[in-house]
C-alpha positions in Angstrom: -0.1 -0.1 -0.1 1.3 3.4 -0.9 0.8 6.5 1.3 -2.5 8.4 0.2 -3.8 5.5 -1.8 -6.6 3.4 -1.3 -6.2 -0.1 0.1 -7.0 -2.6 -2.2 -8.5 -6.0 -1.1 -9.9 -9.0 -3.2 -13.5 -9.2 -3.2 -16.4 -9.9 -2.4 -16.0 -7.4 0.9 -18.2 -6.9 3.9 -17.3 -4.0 5.7 -18.7 -2.8 9.3 -18.7 1.0 9.8 -17.9 2.6 13.1 -21.6 3.3 13.1 -22.7 -0.6 13.4 -23.9 -0.7 9.6 -23.2 -3.0 7.5 -21.9 -2.7 3.7 -21.2 -5.0 1.4 -19.5 -5.1 -2.5 -19.3 -7.9 -4.8 -16.9 -6.5 -7.3 -13.6 -9.0 -7.8 -11.3 -6.0 -6.4 -12.6 -3.3 -3.7 -10.5 -0.1 -3.1 -11.3 0.9 0.6 -10.7 4.8 1.3 -8.1 5.7 3.8 -8.1 9.2 3.1 -11.2 10.1 4.6 -12.3 12.3 1.6 -14.5 9.8 -0.5 -18.1 10.9 -0.8 -18.6 6.9 -1.0 -17.0 5.9 2.1 -15.6 3.3 3.0 -15.4 3.0 -0.8 -12.6 4.8 -2.7 -14.2 7.5 -5.1 -10.5 8.8 -6.2 -10.8 11.9 -4.2 -7.4 11.4 -2.9 -6.1 12.5 -6.6 -7.4 15.9 -6.4 -6.2 17.3 -2.9 -3.2 17.5 -0.6 -2.7 14.7 1.8 -4.6 15.1 5.0 -2.7 15.3 7.9 -3.9 13.1 11.2 -6.8 14.2 12.9 -7.5 17.2 10.3 -11.1 17.7 9.4 
């Protein structure tokens, strides 16, 4: 995994969100957002490409 890029996971994938909701993807490869900018969180929508790296704790 490279800093600032999504985590690629072989699918299908089930993710439990902090609020307890469970989301799934049946794709063969899933990109998990680690930058926190995706409008489709927890899935990556490539928002990291157009923005500067986020510092830990930054809103």
